[in-house]
Structures are given as C-alpha cells and as structure tokens.
N, CA, C and O of each residue as an XYZ file, in Angstrom:
776
protein
N      25.853     28.771     30.804
C      25.900     28.360     29.391
C      24.994     29.284     28.571
O      23.818     29.453     28.891
N      25.536     29.864     27.540
C      24.751     30.773     26.706
C      23.831     29.973     25.790
O      23.962     28.759     25.636
N      22.884     30.716     25.182
C      21.917     30.050     24.286
C      22.600     29.476     23.048
O      22.193     28.436     22.529
N      23.650     30.166     22.576
C      24.389     29.698     21.388
C      25.084     28.379     21.701
O      25.042     27.438     20.909
N      25.744     28.322     22.905
C      26.416     27.089     23.319
C      25.421     25.949     23.475
O      25.694     24.815     23.081
N      24.263     26.260     24.054
C      23.238     25.228     24.274
C      22.759     24.651     22.942
O      22.616     23.438     22.795
N      22.510     25.541     21.968
C      22.077     25.096     20.632
C      23.138     24.221     19.981
O      22.821     23.217     19.344
N      24.408     24.610     20.147
C      25.512     23.856     19.553
C      25.583     22.456     20.162
O      25.740     21.468     19.445
N      25.464     22.378     21.512
C      25.537     21.081     22.197
C      24.352     20.195     21.839
O      24.510     18.987     21.664
N      23.157     20.793     21.728
C      21.957     20.004     21.385
C      22.056     19.466     19.958
O      21.656     18.333     19.691
N      22.595     20.287     19.029
C      22.749     19.821     17.648
C      23.784     18.706     17.574
O      23.633     17.771     16.788
N      24.838     18.797     18.389
C      25.844     17.742     18.436
C      25.255     16.426     18.939
O      25.536     15.357     18.396
N      24.439     16.522     19.976
C      23.825     15.301     20.527
C      22.848     14.680     19.525
O      22.738     13.457     19.440
N      22.137     15.524     18.766
C      21.220     15.023     17.733
C      21.999     14.281     16.656
O      21.606     13.200     16.219
N      23.124     14.887     16.231
C      23.980     14.253     15.229
C      24.496     12.911     15.726
O      24.513     11.925     14.989
N      24.918     12.887     16.991
C      25.479     11.674     17.582
C      24.433     10.547     17.595
O      24.741      9.403     17.261
N      23.198     10.883     17.984
C      22.135      9.869     18.037
C      21.765      9.381     16.629
O      21.430      8.211     16.440
N      21.828     10.293     15.639
C      21.540      9.913     14.248
C      22.569      8.917     13.739
O      22.217      7.918     13.113
N      23.864      9.194     14.012
C      24.923      8.288     13.579
C      24.844      6.949     14.287
O      25.204      5.917     13.721
N      24.369      6.966     15.538
C      24.221      5.717     16.278
C      23.164      4.829     15.622
O      23.323      3.611     15.539
N      22.076      5.464     15.156
C      20.976      4.720     14.519
C      21.406      4.128     13.184
O      20.975      3.037     12.811
N      22.276      4.870     12.451
C      22.755      4.388     11.154
C      23.733      3.251     11.381
O      24.670      3.374     12.170
N      23.512      2.145     10.685
C      24.465      1.049     10.794
C      24.967      0.673      9.408
O      24.328      0.972      8.399
N      26.097      0.029      9.372
C      26.737     -0.356      8.124
C      25.875     -1.391      7.401
O      25.431     -2.365      8.008
N      25.639     -1.179      6.110
C      24.810     -2.099      5.328
C      25.651     -3.288      4.887
O      26.622     -3.137      4.145
N      25.265     -4.475      5.353
C      25.974     -5.704      4.980
C      24.964     -6.730      4.496
O      23.759     -6.479      4.519
N      25.446     -7.881      4.058
C      24.550     -8.941      3.582
C      23.665     -9.490      4.693
O      22.599    -10.045      4.426
N      24.104     -9.337      5.931
C      23.323     -9.883      7.055
C      22.124     -9.012      7.421
O      21.145     -9.519      7.968
N      22.181     -7.712      7.129
C      21.049     -6.848      7.509
C      20.333     -6.230      6.308
O      19.645     -5.219      6.447
N      20.495     -6.839      5.122
C      19.771     -6.358      3.935
C      18.295     -6.703      4.062
O      17.942     -7.803      4.488
N      17.447     -5.773      3.697
C      16.006     -6.062      3.664
C      15.358     -5.140      2.643
O      15.835     -4.026      2.427
N      14.268     -5.594      2.008
C      13.611     -4.740      1.015
C      12.982     -3.507      1.646
O      12.679     -3.498      2.839
N      12.790     -2.482      0.855
C      12.179     -1.247      1.355
C      10.752     -1.508      1.784
O      10.109     -2.437      1.294
N      10.264     -0.707      2.682
C       8.908     -0.889      3.206
C       7.897     -0.693      2.080
O       7.920      0.322      1.384
N       7.016     -1.668      1.909
C       5.997     -1.606      0.861
C       6.446     -2.187     -0.471
O       5.658     -2.249     -1.414
N       7.709     -2.617     -0.561
C       8.207     -3.155     -1.825
C       7.684     -4.571     -2.076
O       7.450     -4.961     -3.220
N       7.506     -5.326     -1.005
C       7.022     -6.696     -1.146
C       5.629     -6.800     -0.526
O       5.474     -6.766      0.695
N       4.640     -6.924     -1.371
C       3.254     -6.965     -0.897
C       2.830     -8.408     -0.705
O       3.151     -9.269     -1.524
N       2.119     -8.672      0.360
C       1.672    -10.038      0.630
C       0.578    -10.433     -0.349
O      -0.233     -9.605     -0.765
N       0.568    -11.711     -0.710
C      -0.431    -12.232     -1.624
C      -1.798    -12.212     -0.942
O      -1.908    -12.466      0.258
N      -2.832    -11.908     -1.718
C      -4.198    -11.893     -1.184
C      -4.683    -13.335     -1.078
O      -4.828    -14.020     -2.090
N      -4.937    -13.801      0.155
C      -5.397    -15.177      0.360
C      -6.913    -15.174      0.495
O      -7.470    -14.571      1.413
N      -7.560    -15.847     -0.421
C      -9.029    -15.869     -0.422
C      -9.535    -17.273     -0.104
O      -8.811    -18.259     -0.246
N     -10.796    -17.342      0.331
C     -11.413    -18.640      0.618
C     -10.854    -19.303      1.852
O     -10.764    -20.530      1.905
N     -10.471    -18.509      2.864
C      -9.900    -19.081      4.088
C     -10.755    -18.730      5.311
O     -10.227    -18.445      6.386
N     -12.057    -18.753      5.137
C     -12.954    -18.530      6.279
C     -13.465    -17.108      6.375
O     -12.860    -16.168      5.859
N     -14.624    -16.973      7.066
C     -15.291    -15.673      7.117
C     -14.545    -14.658      7.968
O     -14.731    -13.453      7.794
N     -13.711    -15.117      8.878
C     -12.967    -14.200      9.750
C     -11.993    -13.328      8.969
O     -11.658    -12.231      9.415
N     -11.536    -13.795      7.817
C     -10.569    -13.027      7.031
C     -11.233    -11.907      6.250
O     -10.570    -10.948      5.853
N     -12.554    -12.022      6.023
C     -13.246    -11.047      5.184
C     -13.183    -11.393      3.713
O     -13.852    -10.770      2.888
N     -12.367    -12.398      3.383
C     -12.242    -12.835      1.990
C     -12.613    -14.306      1.856
O     -12.101    -15.006      0.983
N     -13.497    -14.763      2.716
C     -13.885    -16.179      2.665
C     -15.148    -16.371      1.857
O     -15.577    -15.461      1.147
N     -15.741    -17.529      1.955
C     -16.987    -17.909      1.273
C     -16.948    -17.633     -0.223
O     -16.569    -18.520     -0.988
N     -17.322    -16.446     -0.669
C     -17.369    -16.187     -2.120
C     -16.022    -15.703     -2.670
O     -15.908    -15.405     -3.859
N     -15.011    -15.626     -1.812
C     -13.645    -15.283     -2.233
C     -13.574    -13.985     -3.040
O     -12.906    -13.931     -4.073
N     -14.252    -12.952     -2.575
C     -14.256    -11.591     -3.148
C     -14.853    -11.526     -4.546
O     -14.655    -10.543     -5.260
N     -15.600    -12.589     -4.954
C     -16.194    -12.575     -6.297
C     -17.665    -12.180     -6.293
O     -18.276    -12.091     -7.358
N     -18.230    -11.950     -5.151
C     -19.654    -11.635     -5.108
C     -20.494    -12.893     -5.268
O     -19.959    -14.001     -5.293
N     -21.819    -12.725     -5.378
C     -22.695    -13.894     -5.460
C     -23.184    -14.130     -6.880
O     -23.728    -13.228     -7.517
N     -22.990    -15.330     -7.362
C     -23.463    -15.794     -8.668
C     -22.987    -14.913     -9.830
O     -22.257    -13.941     -9.639
N     -23.411    -15.275    -11.003
C     -23.082    -14.475    -12.181
C     -21.863    -14.995    -12.921
O     -21.139    -15.868    -12.443
N     -21.664    -14.432    -14.097
C     -20.609    -14.882    -15.007
C     -19.211    -14.795    -14.370
O     -18.411    -15.724    -14.484
N     -18.934    -13.682    -13.708
C     -17.599    -13.473    -13.149
C     -17.352    -14.293    -11.890
O     -16.201    -14.525    -11.521
N     -18.404    -14.729    -11.234
C     -18.255    -15.578    -10.050
C     -17.923    -17.007    -10.449
O     -17.413    -17.779     -9.636
N     -18.207    -17.363    -11.692
C     -18.064    -18.763    -12.113
C     -16.812    -19.020    -12.950
O     -16.649    -20.118    -13.482
N     -15.944    -18.052    -13.075
C     -14.676    -18.239    -13.786
C     -14.888    -18.719    -15.220
O     -14.187    -19.613    -15.695
N     -15.867    -18.113    -15.909
C     -16.174    -18.567    -17.267
C     -15.864    -17.520    -18.333
O     -16.243    -17.698    -19.491
N     -15.179    -16.423    -17.965
C     -14.835    -15.389    -18.942
C     -13.434    -15.674    -19.454
O     -12.472    -15.681    -18.686
N     -13.323    -15.908    -20.754
C     -12.022    -16.254    -21.315
C     -11.133    -15.010    -21.418
O     -11.644    -13.899    -21.565
N      -9.805    -15.185    -21.343
C      -8.909    -14.027    -21.456
C      -9.056    -13.380    -22.833
O      -9.141    -14.074    -23.846
N      -9.086    -12.051    -22.863
C      -9.235    -11.345    -24.132
C     -10.678    -11.030    -24.477
O     -10.928    -10.258    -25.402
N     -11.648    -11.613    -23.750
C     -13.059    -11.334    -24.033
C     -13.414     -9.954    -23.509
O     -13.118     -9.625    -22.360
N     -14.056     -9.138    -24.361
C     -14.368     -7.759    -24.000
C     -15.873     -7.501    -23.995
O     -16.326     -6.409    -24.338
N     -16.627     -8.499    -23.609
C     -18.076     -8.322    -23.456
C     -18.826     -8.236    -24.763
O     -19.899     -7.633    -24.798
N     -18.325     -8.800    -25.828
C     -18.991     -8.766    -27.124
C     -18.401     -7.727    -28.061
O     -18.582     -7.806    -29.276
N     -17.700     -6.759    -27.502
C     -16.986     -5.774    -28.334
C     -15.872     -6.510    -29.080
O     -15.280     -7.450    -28.550
N     -15.590     -6.077    -30.311
C     -14.523     -6.727    -31.071
C     -13.216     -6.616    -30.284
O     -12.741     -5.512    -30.019
N     -12.635     -7.764    -29.910
C     -11.452     -7.714    -29.038
C     -10.231     -7.133    -29.744
O     -10.170     -7.057    -30.971
N      -9.272     -6.731    -28.935
C      -8.085     -6.046    -29.435
C      -7.348     -6.866    -30.479
O      -6.916     -6.318    -31.493
N      -7.194     -8.165    -30.258
C      -6.424     -8.977    -31.199
C      -7.105     -9.104    -32.549
O      -6.454     -9.458    -33.532
N      -8.419     -8.820    -32.621
C      -9.105     -8.829    -33.915
C      -9.191     -7.436    -34.533
O      -9.400     -7.299    -35.739
N      -9.030     -6.399    -33.699
C      -9.064     -5.023    -34.224
C      -7.758     -4.655    -34.916
O      -7.750     -3.839    -35.837
N      -6.653     -5.254    -34.476
C      -5.345     -4.896    -35.031
C      -5.114     -5.570    -36.375
O      -5.567     -6.697    -36.580
N      -4.420     -4.908    -37.298
C      -4.145     -5.528    -38.599
C      -3.095     -6.621    -38.461
O      -2.196     -6.539    -37.624
N      -3.228     -7.647    -39.297
C      -2.250     -8.732    -39.291
C      -1.323     -8.555    -40.487
O      -1.771     -8.536    -41.634
N      -0.052     -8.429    -40.215
C       0.914     -8.292    -41.298
C       1.692     -9.600    -41.369
O       2.695     -9.777    -40.677
N       1.222    -10.501    -42.203
C       1.783    -11.842    -42.218
C       2.954    -11.957    -43.189
O       3.097    -11.152    -44.109
N       3.787    -12.972    -42.965
C       4.823    -13.322    -43.921
C       6.062    -12.461    -43.819
O       6.212    -11.656    -42.899
N       6.948    -12.649    -44.785
C       8.218    -11.938    -44.778
C       8.298    -10.925    -45.916
O       9.388    -10.485    -46.282
N       7.141    -10.553    -46.480
C       7.135     -9.635    -47.616
C       7.531     -8.228    -47.217
O       7.803     -7.956    -46.048
N       7.562     -7.328    -48.202
C       7.960     -5.942    -47.935
C       6.974     -5.234    -47.014
O       7.354     -4.348    -46.249
N       5.687     -5.635    -47.092
C       4.676     -4.983    -46.266
C       4.676     -5.470    -44.834
O       4.114     -4.811    -43.959
N       5.300     -6.621    -44.575
C       5.291     -7.189    -43.227
C       6.190     -6.381    -42.297
O       7.253     -5.902    -42.690
N       5.734     -6.242    -41.054
C       6.533     -5.504    -40.080
C       7.723     -6.356    -39.660
O       7.589     -7.574    -39.536
N       8.885     -5.744    -39.438
C      10.051     -6.534    -39.043
C       9.988     -6.927    -37.573
O      10.607     -6.288    -36.722
N       9.238     -7.979    -37.287
C       9.056     -8.418    -35.906
C       9.553     -9.840    -35.733
O       9.663    -10.590    -36.703
N       9.851    -10.207    -34.504
C      10.167    -11.588    -34.178
C      11.502    -12.054    -34.716
O      12.424    -11.260    -34.900
N      11.597    -13.365    -34.969
C      12.895    -13.943    -35.343
C      13.410    -13.479    -36.702
O      14.600    -13.616    -36.983
N      12.529    -12.926    -37.559
C      12.967    -12.492    -38.886
C      13.431    -11.045    -38.895
O      13.894    -10.550    -39.922
N      13.312    -10.361    -37.762
C      13.666     -8.937    -37.710
C      15.156     -8.733    -37.942
O      15.978     -9.490    -37.425
N      15.501     -7.720    -38.711
C      16.901     -7.395    -38.980
C      17.207     -6.006    -38.424
O      16.496     -5.040    -38.700
N      18.259     -5.927    -37.650
C      18.737     -4.647    -37.128
C      20.028     -4.299    -37.866
O      20.943     -5.118    -37.944
N      20.098     -3.091    -38.403
C      21.273     -2.700    -39.181
C      22.097     -1.654    -38.450
O      21.567     -0.751    -37.803
N      23.408     -1.802    -38.572
C      24.322     -0.775    -38.080
C      24.393      0.331    -39.124
O      24.579      0.053    -40.309
N      24.249      1.565    -38.701
C      24.178      2.699    -39.634
C      25.509      3.440    -39.645
O      26.088      3.719    -38.595
N      25.990      3.757    -40.862
C      27.188      4.580    -40.989
C      26.976      5.587    -42.118
O      26.435      5.246    -43.170
N      27.404      6.821    -41.894
C      27.244      7.890    -42.890
C      28.558      8.119    -43.635
O      29.633      7.754    -43.161
N      28.444      8.727    -44.803
C      29.640      9.007    -45.609
C      30.583      9.968    -44.899
O      31.801      9.865    -45.040
N      30.020     10.902    -44.137
C      30.867     11.852    -43.402
C      31.761     11.117    -42.402
O      32.870     11.567    -42.112
N      31.280      9.985    -41.875
C      32.100      9.182    -40.958
C      33.173      8.410    -41.723
O      34.306      8.280    -41.260
N      32.806      7.902    -42.896
C      33.761      7.140    -43.707
C      34.909      8.016    -44.198
O      36.012      7.525    -44.442
N      34.649      9.310    -44.343
C      35.662     10.234    -44.852
C      36.829     10.400    -43.886
O      37.881     10.911    -44.271
N      36.655      9.971    -42.625
C      37.736     10.064    -41.644
C      38.803      8.986    -41.870
O      39.942      9.125    -41.426
N      38.413      7.903    -42.571
C      39.332      6.782    -42.771
C      40.366      7.109    -43.844
O      40.179      8.025    -44.645
N      41.462      6.344    -43.847
C      42.558      6.577    -44.797
C      42.130      6.225    -46.212
O      41.338      5.304    -46.415
N      42.653      6.958    -47.191
C      42.318      6.728    -48.597
C      42.812      5.358    -49.046
O      43.899      4.922    -48.667
N      41.991      4.677    -49.868
C      42.360      3.370    -50.404
C      42.120      2.209    -49.467
O      42.402      1.066    -49.826
N      41.598      2.471    -48.256
C      41.383      1.374    -47.302
C      40.103      0.614    -47.619
O      39.182      1.136    -48.247
N      40.075     -0.639    -47.162
C      38.888     -1.486    -47.330
C      38.034     -1.323    -46.081
O      38.489     -1.578    -44.966
N      36.787     -0.894    -46.280
C      35.886     -0.623    -45.160
C      34.854     -1.733    -45.085
O      34.095     -1.953    -46.029
N      34.831     -2.441    -43.941
C      33.784     -3.428    -43.693
C      33.381     -3.340    -42.224
O      33.857     -2.473    -41.492
N      32.504     -4.244    -41.804
C      31.983     -4.184    -40.434
C      33.099     -4.290    -39.403
O      33.102     -3.564    -38.409
N      34.048     -5.196    -39.640
C      35.131     -5.414    -38.670
C      36.007     -4.168    -38.515
O      36.366     -3.791    -37.400
N      36.347     -3.533    -39.641
C      37.208     -2.343    -39.573
C      36.475     -1.166    -38.920
O      37.082     -0.371    -38.202
N      35.171     -1.064    -39.174
C      34.394      0.027    -38.564
C      34.262     -0.166    -37.057
O      34.305      0.801    -36.295
N      34.101     -1.420    -36.630
C      34.047     -1.708    -35.186
C      35.386     -1.375    -34.537
O      35.437     -0.786    -33.457
N      36.474     -1.762    -35.215
C      37.814     -1.511    -34.669
C      38.088     -0.016    -34.529
O      38.723      0.419    -33.568
N      37.601      0.773    -35.500
C      37.828      2.222    -35.449
C      36.834      2.936    -34.525
O      36.997      4.119    -34.228
N      35.802      2.207    -34.073
C      34.817      2.783    -33.139
C      33.745      3.620    -33.804
O      33.036      4.362    -33.123
N      33.607      3.520    -35.129
C      32.581      4.309    -35.830
C      31.191      3.727    -35.644
O      30.207      4.466    -35.631
N      31.097      2.407    -35.498
C      29.803      1.780    -35.202
C      29.947      0.881    -33.996
O      30.989      0.258    -33.791
N      28.901      0.817    -33.201
C      28.918      0.006    -31.977
C      27.636     -0.788    -31.876
O      26.705     -0.589    -32.657
N      27.593     -1.686    -30.914
C      26.378     -2.455    -30.657
C      26.302     -3.718    -31.499
O      27.227     -4.060    -32.236
N      25.154     -4.411    -31.364
C      24.934     -5.660    -32.097
C      23.958     -5.418    -33.229
O      22.948     -4.739    -33.042
N      24.245     -5.963    -34.402
C      23.348     -5.826    -35.544
C      23.614     -6.922    -36.554
O      24.626     -7.618    -36.479
N      22.691     -7.073    -37.508
C      22.755     -8.162    -38.488
C      23.480     -7.765    -39.766
O      23.920     -8.636    -40.517
N      23.609     -6.497    -40.021
C      24.256     -6.057    -41.248
C      24.589     -4.582    -41.182
O      24.224     -3.889    -40.232
N      25.282     -4.113    -42.194
C      25.723     -2.721    -42.233
C      24.971     -1.974    -43.323
O      24.820     -2.475    -44.437
N      24.502     -0.780    -43.000
C      23.785      0.053    -43.967
C      24.519      1.380    -44.100
O      24.740      2.082    -43.113
N      24.895      1.716    -45.333
C      25.641      2.959    -45.590
C      24.673      4.007    -46.129
O      24.013      3.797    -47.146
N      24.600      5.145    -45.426
C      23.715      6.239    -45.819
C      24.524      7.347    -46.482
O      25.721      7.488    -46.232
N      23.866      8.127    -47.323
C      24.557      9.162    -48.101
C      24.620     10.514    -47.434
O      24.657     11.529    -48.129
N      24.634     10.573    -46.099
C      24.690     11.854    -45.387
C      26.142     12.323    -45.339
O      27.025     11.590    -44.892
N      26.378     13.530    -45.795
C      27.725     14.084    -45.802
C      28.422     13.859    -47.136
O      27.828     13.351    -48.088
N      29.682     14.242    -47.187
C      30.472     14.111    -48.419
C      31.644     13.176    -48.183
O      32.118     13.027    -47.057
N      32.108     12.544    -49.260
C      33.290     11.681    -49.194
C      34.277     12.151    -50.266
O      33.903     12.378    -51.417
N      35.532     12.290    -49.867
C      36.545     12.828    -50.793
C      37.625     11.814    -51.139
O      38.435     12.053    -52.035
N      37.646     10.660    -50.421
C      38.711      9.670    -50.613
C      38.172      8.429    -51.304
O      37.025      8.047    -51.072
N      38.982      7.789    -52.153
C      38.532      6.527    -52.755
C      38.635      5.385    -51.739
O      39.716      5.095    -51.228
N      37.502      4.745    -51.454
C      37.457      3.643    -50.490
C      36.758      2.442    -51.113
O      35.914      2.597    -51.995
N      37.112      1.244    -50.652
C      36.372      0.043    -51.019
C      35.455     -0.274    -49.842
O      35.918     -0.643    -48.763
N      34.157     -0.127    -50.064
C      33.185     -0.284    -48.968
C      32.387     -1.560    -49.176
O      31.776     -1.754    -50.227
N      32.395     -2.437    -48.164
C      31.618     -3.680    -48.192
C      30.511     -3.588    -47.164
O      30.776     -3.413    -45.974
N      29.253     -3.707    -47.619
C      28.113     -3.625    -46.700
C      26.922     -4.380    -47.282
O      26.909     -4.737    -48.460
N      25.909     -4.618    -46.420
C      24.703     -5.323    -46.869
C      23.775     -4.413    -47.662
O      23.011     -4.882    -48.506
N      23.841     -3.106    -47.391
C      22.911     -2.191    -48.062
C      23.532     -0.818    -48.234
O      24.194     -0.306    -47.332
N      23.313     -0.226    -49.405
C      23.747      1.145    -49.691
C      22.533      1.919    -50.171
O      21.719      1.389    -50.927
N      22.402      3.171    -49.739
C      21.370      4.014    -50.342
C      21.898      4.456    -51.704
O      23.105      4.430    -51.944
N      20.996      4.860    -52.591
C      21.382      5.262    -53.946
C      22.367      6.428    -53.899
O      23.329      6.464    -54.666
N      22.122      7.386    -52.990
C      22.993      8.557    -52.864
C      24.386      8.144    -52.408
O      25.391      8.638    -52.917
N      24.431      7.222    -51.435
C      25.720      6.771    -50.905
C      26.531      6.090    -52.005
O      27.726      6.349    -52.147
N      25.885      5.221    -52.781
C      26.574      4.499    -53.857
C      27.129      5.481    -54.892
O      28.264      5.338    -55.348
N      26.319      6.477    -55.257
C      26.755      7.479    -56.253
C      27.971      8.263    -55.756
O      28.931      8.457    -56.501
N      27.932      8.710    -54.506
C      29.008      9.543    -53.962
C      30.309      8.761    -53.809
O      31.389      9.290    -54.070
N      30.206      7.490    -53.384
C      31.409      6.659    -53.229
C      32.074      6.440    -54.581
O      33.295      6.535    -54.706
N      31.259      6.146    -55.593
C      31.796      5.910    -56.943
C      32.345      7.198    -57.560
O      33.343      7.169    -58.280
N      31.693      8.318    -57.277
C      32.165      9.602    -57.803
C      33.525      9.972    -57.207
O      34.317     10.663    -57.849
N      33.798      9.512    -55.979
C      35.091      9.797    -55.337
C      36.163      8.807    -55.778
O      37.298      8.872    -55.307
N      35.807      7.883    -56.685
C      36.777      6.909    -57.179
C      36.816      5.624    -56.378
O      37.757      4.840    -56.500
N      35.807      5.405    -55.564
C      35.771      4.215    -54.713
C      34.964      3.077    -55.313
O      34.440      3.188    -56.422
N      34.871      1.996    -54.577
C      34.166      0.785    -55.004
C      33.159      0.391    -53.943
O      33.430      0.507    -52.747
N      31.984     -0.081    -54.382
C      31.023     -0.624    -53.419
C      30.855     -2.106    -53.682
O      30.778     -2.538    -54.832
N      30.797     -2.884    -52.609
C      30.572     -4.323    -52.701
C      29.402     -4.676    -51.803
O      29.472     -4.520    -50.584
N      28.320     -5.157    -52.416
C      27.128     -5.532    -51.654
C      27.296     -6.965    -51.166
O      27.492     -7.877    -51.969
N      27.222     -7.161    -49.875
C      27.349     -8.497    -49.292
C      25.981     -9.173    -49.354
O      25.006     -8.670    -48.795
N      25.917    -10.309    -50.036
C      24.666    -11.069    -50.115
C      24.798    -12.269    -49.196
O      25.649    -13.131    -49.411
N      23.951    -12.325    -48.167
C      24.016    -13.432    -47.222
C      23.279    -14.636    -47.781
O      22.392    -14.490    -48.622
N      23.645    -15.836    -47.313
C      23.017    -17.075    -47.775
C      21.574    -17.086    -47.326
O      21.264    -16.833    -46.162
N      20.694    -17.384    -48.268
C      19.271    -17.423    -47.981
C      18.870    -18.867    -47.702
O      18.952    -19.715    -48.590
N      18.437    -19.151    -46.477
C      18.118    -20.526    -46.087
C      16.697    -20.945    -46.456
O      16.298    -22.076    -46.181
N      15.932    -20.052    -47.072
C      14.544    -20.376    -47.394
C      14.419    -21.245    -48.638
O      13.337    -21.761    -48.920
N      15.506    -21.418    -49.390
C      15.452    -22.223    -50.607
C      15.315    -21.367    -51.850
O      15.529    -21.846    -52.963
N      14.951    -20.077    -51.666
C      14.843    -19.179    -52.815
C      16.221    -18.698    -53.221
O      17.130    -18.604    -52.396
N      16.365    -18.397    -54.493
C      17.645    -17.870    -54.968
C      17.758    -16.403    -54.573
O      16.801    -15.648    -54.746
N      18.924    -15.975    -54.037
C      19.088    -14.548    -53.706
C      19.189    -13.705    -54.986
O      19.561    -14.203    -56.048
N      18.850    -12.429    -54.857
C      18.929    -11.530    -56.003
C      20.390    -11.370    -56.425
O      21.289    -11.266    -55.590
N      20.598    -11.353    -57.722
C      21.961    -11.187    -58.231
C      22.337     -9.716    -58.150
O      21.654     -8.858    -58.710
N      23.436     -9.428    -57.445
C      23.895     -8.048    -57.310
C      25.327     -7.992    -57.818
O      26.201     -8.687    -57.299
N      25.566     -7.182    -58.813
C      26.902     -7.068    -59.403
C      27.720     -6.056    -58.630
O      27.196     -5.048    -58.156
N      29.022     -6.332    -58.503
C      29.946     -5.381    -57.875
C      30.255     -4.291    -58.891
O      30.650     -4.573    -60.023
N      30.072     -3.049    -58.476
C      30.290     -1.939    -59.416
C      31.543     -1.183    -59.045
O      31.833     -0.991    -57.864
N      32.279     -0.760    -60.033
C      33.496      0.038    -59.777
C      33.471      1.268    -60.680
O      32.765      1.319    -61.688
N      34.251      2.234    -60.286
C      34.389      3.463    -61.089
C      35.255      3.150    -62.308
O      36.391      2.703    -62.157
N      34.740      3.375    -63.496
C      35.480      3.052    -64.721
C      36.484      4.134    -65.064
O      37.193      4.024    -66.065
C-alpha cells in the first residue's frame, strides 16, 4: 500500500467516525449549549459549600445587613434625580409611554407614482405598498416634486408638502382625530386650489 493510498484510507475512516458521532437532531435529544444555563448560586447552606455562614456578604457592615435601597449611590445624587423630568403632554414633553405617536412617513416623490385625480389616504398607500408597518397617523413630507393633482388625506403635512400639492392642483385634507381629554381640537380648514 502506497503512502497516498494509506492517507486516503485514513481520511475515509476519520470521516466515517465523524458521521457516526453526528446524530439527527430531534425533540428527544435537544439540549442547551454548554454554558448556556448557569446554575443558581446557593448561599447559606453550610460551611462545606464555601458560601455558608455569612452567605458571601462578609462580616458586618451596611451591605451585610441588606439595608441599601435600590438606586442609592452612596450619597451621590442618584441617576433618577440627575435626569430631567419632562412632564405632561406639552410640546416640550418627550413622546414616551402610552401617549407616544408613531407616524408613517410618505414623500411627495412617492405620491407622484399614483394616478392623477386619485384620493390618497392611509388605506390606499398600504394597498400600493408605499408605506408599511404599524403607526398612529400619516405624515406627508415635501421631499421631491409632484406633478399630478391628488386629494391627500393625512394627519400632518409639512408646509412645503402642502404648498407643492396645492400648486399641482391637488387638495389636502387634515384628519383631526377625536380628542378624549375633553379639550376642543384645533379647527383646521380643508384647503383647495382656487
């Protein structure tokens, strides 16, 4: 047997043993990767464990007695007091939590692809695939040019977008949603090209 043949046979046997070790992954032999599940540290279970008696807290002192409240930074002004508080629903308040509004964005260059004289609203834009995802309202931006007269219904228009739509002979309709706070919504008139 030549050295080349011997190498070929040895590589074949290595391959064969590797395939033997590999088994089909099924629900019966699933297991997490090594080190993925770490055991919980059990303290206070006797001196033989190395974590008994003082339960890894050392002897005496503030930290041994479980008296440090969460967020306490040793007298330094804690993080929750260092950060600014933006309260309420005013213009200065950050859009966080349940009052946050996410808007679907559409540019005039995208609207120009639609047929002239069509009514453009959230449903038609979703159907045409121009906007996707979940959002609370539609915002029309003035990026690009529009050459066709369209009737556009949205919650918000930039000043540039409104000017360009009207200049092309189109109409803008601002959708005013019902305000549940008890305040009267701002009156917004529908404007058309005269």
